[in-house]
N, C-alpha and C positions, 0 to 999 in steps of 0.2 A: 208592499210585493215587491218579487225583484224581478230580473229584466226576463227571466226565460216567461215567467207569467205573465206577463208583463206583452213578452212578445207571442205567446200562445192564446191570448185575447186578442189583440191585434190580427193575429191571425185568422183567425175566427171573421173577425169584423170586414177584414179585408179580401175574404172567401164570399162572404155576400157580397160586399163591394163590387168584386169584380164580377161575378156571377148576373147581378143587376145590370153595371156596363156593360158584359158581352151581349147581353141582351139588346139592351140600348143600341149599340155599337150594330149590332147587324140589322137593328130597322130603320139606321142611320142611312148607312150604306147602300141596302136595297130602293129607301123611299128618298135618298137625298144624293148619294151617291161623293164621289173624292170632293167634290165642289161643294157641299156642305160640310163636310166634315173638317176643312180648313177655315171656313168662316164661324164654325164652331170653335176651333180651335182660337181665332182672334179675337174671338167673342166674349172667351174663357178670360184672357190674358187681361184685357180692358175687365173685365168682372172682378182680377184679385186685384187691380190696380186702384180701382174704385171703392172695395170694400177694405183694404188695406188702409187707403187717407180716410175713409168716411167713419173707422172704429180708432181714428189715431193713433195705427200700427201700434198699438201697446198693451198685445194678449201675449207677446213675451215675458216681458216684463210685470204683468199680471200672474203669470202663471211659476214667475222666477220668484217676489215678494211674498208672496199667499205663500206660497212656500214655506218661503223662511220663515215667515209669520205665525202659520198659523199653530204651533204648537208650542210657543214662548211669549208671543207679544199680540194678544187678540184685541187691541186696543187698535194699534198701528195697523191691523188685518182688516179692518173695520176701516178705518179711514181710508187705507188704499184701495180698497174696492167700492167708495163712495166716490174716491176720485177719479177712478177708473170709466167708472157712469156719467161722471158730470162729461170729463174728455171725449166720451165716444158721443155722445148726446150734441155736442156742440161742432165735433168736428162733421160728423152726420148731417147733422142741419147744413152745416156751408156746403161740404161735398154734393149732397143731393141736391142742393140748389141750383150749383154751378150744372150739374150734370144733366139736370132737366132744362135749365135757358141751352146748352153747347150740345144738347143734343144730335142734333142735324149734321154737327162736324165731328161729332166722334161717331156718326155710324159713315159719313164721308169718311174718314180715316182708317177704321177699320174696315167696312163694306165693300167702300168705292160705290156705296149710295148711301140718297137720302133715305131709301126703301125703310131702313129699320132703325128710324129714328122714336118710334115709339118704344121699341121692347128698351132702347136707352132711357127714354123718359121713364119707363117702371121702374127701371132701375134705382134713379134719382129718389122716384115716391116711397118707394121700401127700403131704403138705405137705415134707416136708422132701426128698424127691426133686423137687418141681416147685422148690424154694426153690433145690437142688445145681443143677440145670442151668441157670435165671436165671445165677448165678456164673461161670460156664463160658465163657454166654455171651459176658455182660460182657469177659471175660478174653479172649476171640477177637476182640472189637469193638476194644478198647482195643490189643492187638498187631498191628491190621489187618488181620488174619487174613480180609478182607473174601471172599475164597471160598467159606473152610468156613464162616462166620459163616454165608452165604446159602444154602450148601449143606443144612444144618442146618432152615434152615427150609423150605426146598421139602420135604426130607422130612419137618418137620412138619405141611407141608400135603396131601402124601400117605398118610400116618397116618391126617389126622384125616378124610378123603375116607371114606378105607376102613370105619375103626370107625364111624364119623358115622353114616352111609347104612346099612350094615348094621345098627347097632342101635336106627334112628329106625324104618327099615320093620318090623323085630321086634317094638319095645316102645314105641312112639310117644313121646311126651313125655318118659317114664322114659329110654329109650334115649338121646334126644338128649343129655339131663341127664348121663349117665352116660358119654357120650361127651369132652365138654371135658370131666372128669377125667381120667378114663383116658389120652386123648392126651400130656397136659401131662405125665403121672405115665413113662410109657414113655421120651418121648423122648428120654431124657438117657441113658440105653444104648443109643444115635447119637450123643450129644455126646460124652458120656465117655473113647470111643475117640479118636476125633478129636482132642481137647483133649489126652490123654496123647501123642501121636504128635508132634503141633507144639508142645508146650511143654516148656522145661525148667526144670521144679521139683518140689519136692519139700515137702512139708508138715512146718513146722517152730514148734513152742512156740518156741525160744530167738530165733526171727529177728523175732519178735511185737514191736512196739516202742510204748508207749501212743500216739504221737503217728500212729500206723497207726491206731488204732481213732477217736482223735478226728477227722480226717479223714472216714473212713467215715461215721461217725454223724451228723457235720456234712449231707454228703450227705442222709443218710437223710430228715431232717426235711423237704427239700425235694420228693423221690421222693414222700413220704407224703403231703403235702397237696397235691401236683400229680393222684396219681392216682388216693389215696382219696377226698380234697374231691371231684376230679373226679365219680369212679363213685356215689359218694355223692350227687349232685346228680342224675347221672341217672336215681338209682332213685325223687328224689324228684319229679322231673320226670314218671316215667315213673304211679310214684302218684297223680300230682296230676292226669295227662288219664284215670288207669284209675277214681276217683274220680268227675271231671265227666262222663264221658262213658263208655266200658265198656273192658274187656281187648282187645277188639279193636281201635279208634283207636288206644288204645298200641300193637299191633303194625302197624298203618297205618305210625307215625310213627320205630317201630324199624326198619322194613324201606326206609325212605327211610334213614334212621341207616346202616344197614349199607352200603345203596349208595354213601353220601357217604364212610364206609371204607374202603372199597375205592377207591373214586376218589380217596382219598390217601394210603395205604399204599406206593404206590411212593416218596412225594417223603418219607413220613415217615421211611419205613426208611433212605432214603438219608441224612437228617439224623443220623439216630441214629447209623447208621453210618460215616457221613464227617464232618460235622461237629463233632461231641461233640470225638473226639480231635483233628481239625486244631483248631479253634479253642483249646483246652487247649495247645496246643502255641504258636501265636502269641501277640507280648507288645506287640506295636506296634500304635496303633491302624489305623495305615493300612492295615499289611496283614491285621485283622481289618475292613475297610473293602472294603478291593477281594477278600475270601471272600467277603463279604457280597453284593457287586453279582454278582460273577462267579454263585453260586449263583442268585441273583432271576432275572438269565440265561437259565439254564435252565427254573429250576421256575415262576415265574407264566408264559409263554407257554403252556410245554406243560399247566398246570393248568387256563387258559383253555380250551385247544382239547378238554381231556379232559371240563370240565363242559359245555363246547358239546353235545357230543356226545348227552352223556347227554338234557340238557334235550329235543336234537331229538330223542331215540328214547327218549322215556320210555313213550310208551304201548306201544312195542314192549319194552320192558326189563320194563314191568310184567306183562305176560305172558307172558315166556318165563322171567323168574326164578320168576313165583310164580302166581297162577290170577286168572280173571276176579274173583274175590273181592277181591281188591288193587287195584282197579279206585279207589276213594277215596282210597288216597295221591298221585295222579298231582299234584293241585294243590300238593303239600308241596315239590317241585320245585324252584321256583324258588330261592325267597331259601334255602331247606337249599344249593343250589350256591352263591352267592353268598357265603353264610356260611362255606364251606369254602376260596376264594378270599383274606377276609380272615385267617380262621385261619391258612392254609401261610404269608402274608406275614409274619406277627406268630409264626410258630413260630421263621422264621428269624432273627430278632432275638433271641426270647427263649431260645434256647441258648447267648446270648453269658451270661445270666446264672447258666446252670448249670457253663458252660467254666470261669469265671470265680468260682467259688462264691460269688455275689453272692446268700446268705442270703434275709435280709431284706427286698432288693427283689421277688425270685420268690414267698417265701410270703403275703408281702401281697397283689400282684397277685394270685395265684395263689388265693386268699383273696374277694376284693373280689368277680373276674371267673367265681368256679364261683358262688357263691350271685347275685349279678346274673342269670345266666341262669336261675337257678328265679326267681327276682322278678321279672324282664321278661317270662319264661314266664306264673305266674300272671296278669301284667296283659294280654297280649295274648292269652289264651286264652280269658278271659272278654270280650272287642273281639272276636276275629276265629275263634272257636271252633280248631279242631285245627292250623288255619295259625297261629296265634298262636304254637305254638311255636317253628315253623322263620323267624316273623318275630323272634320273641327272640332266637335262634342268631343271628340274621345280626347286630342292631345289635350283639349284646355282644361279636363278636368285631373288630367296627369298631371297636370305644371301644378293642378291647383292643391292635388295632396302631396306633389313636393314643396310648395311652400308651407305647406301645415305642417307637415313632419319638420320642416327648418324650425318654424316658430315656436312650437313645441318640443322641442328637441331636451330640453330642461326636464319635461317630463317622461316624454317618451324611453329617454336613455338613464334613467334614473337609477338603475342599480349597476349601472357599466359606470356611470359617474361617480358613483361610489369605491 
């Protein structure tokens, strides 16, 4: 399947996901308001961190090596998948226990109250189910079963729409937070039957070699840094905004961030489902360059058009997705969308580091630019108020893009070098 077909299928999935979230956001905005959206954003970041640690942060590694072995080495493929389940089970069990025991402390850190500790406890209890589902999806991605991968994402969106809407209307913020955990837990009962039908695999300890653990755990460091540090940075930024201004102000920024994420999800999904397996296969610099250039020809024009439409329709979007109470978020759109453009342009290159297991470079750049976002936020918020968060975001990803171009100049400017 080529990149264009992948982005079309991702687009269908994304449209359904966006429509689901549009409806969910409206319900949350009406029933909870900016404060609730800020707290949901906090919990989503905590969820990302715990789930990442819970599956051993090996999902990208599973995708990469399953893609490499699927057609040439069946024995190694099965051994790697078995190793992935072992790692995921051990990590989810340990992290789940820690999350359960420390639920009160985590609730105070994220929500500034112990009131929601039971939600955190539930996350600890269901973590193994969530982790196994992540591994199964990574296997499907590595085998290039894109249609089934996207089908599961669509099912996840529809399930989320149903459960989140009902629980939010009935129980308010508590119901919305509860739904974030329960949806991720039960989706495995949809994923598992599909995977069993489409994968010729049987678990076996005998097929596992030490090299399988080493390869996957090498990738886990990269993912832990990427998702863990990234989510932690968002929590720090949101806490900084809450401390300086209010929870409502944090809710305005979170709302723009949510729209920004919807704008990027079609492109980021296409990158993860197509680029990672594809770049893992390619070995020659010329082939890598051609693949990246072809991707840019599709991604950047479409992203420019979608960002322009969002900016032009920002008044309508604010009222439609939220309420008049959210009108204070409108000045945040311009630099947030500019930052999105830089972000996606840089991510197309950053996937080279993941696909080629460039661990040191990946870790260093992720740590630097995650914390530089927070530092720039502190600086710009002091100067420009809440809009400073989006100024920091835009500048940070511009600098990240420049760094990626410098790191991969031997691939980008390959023809000129010849």
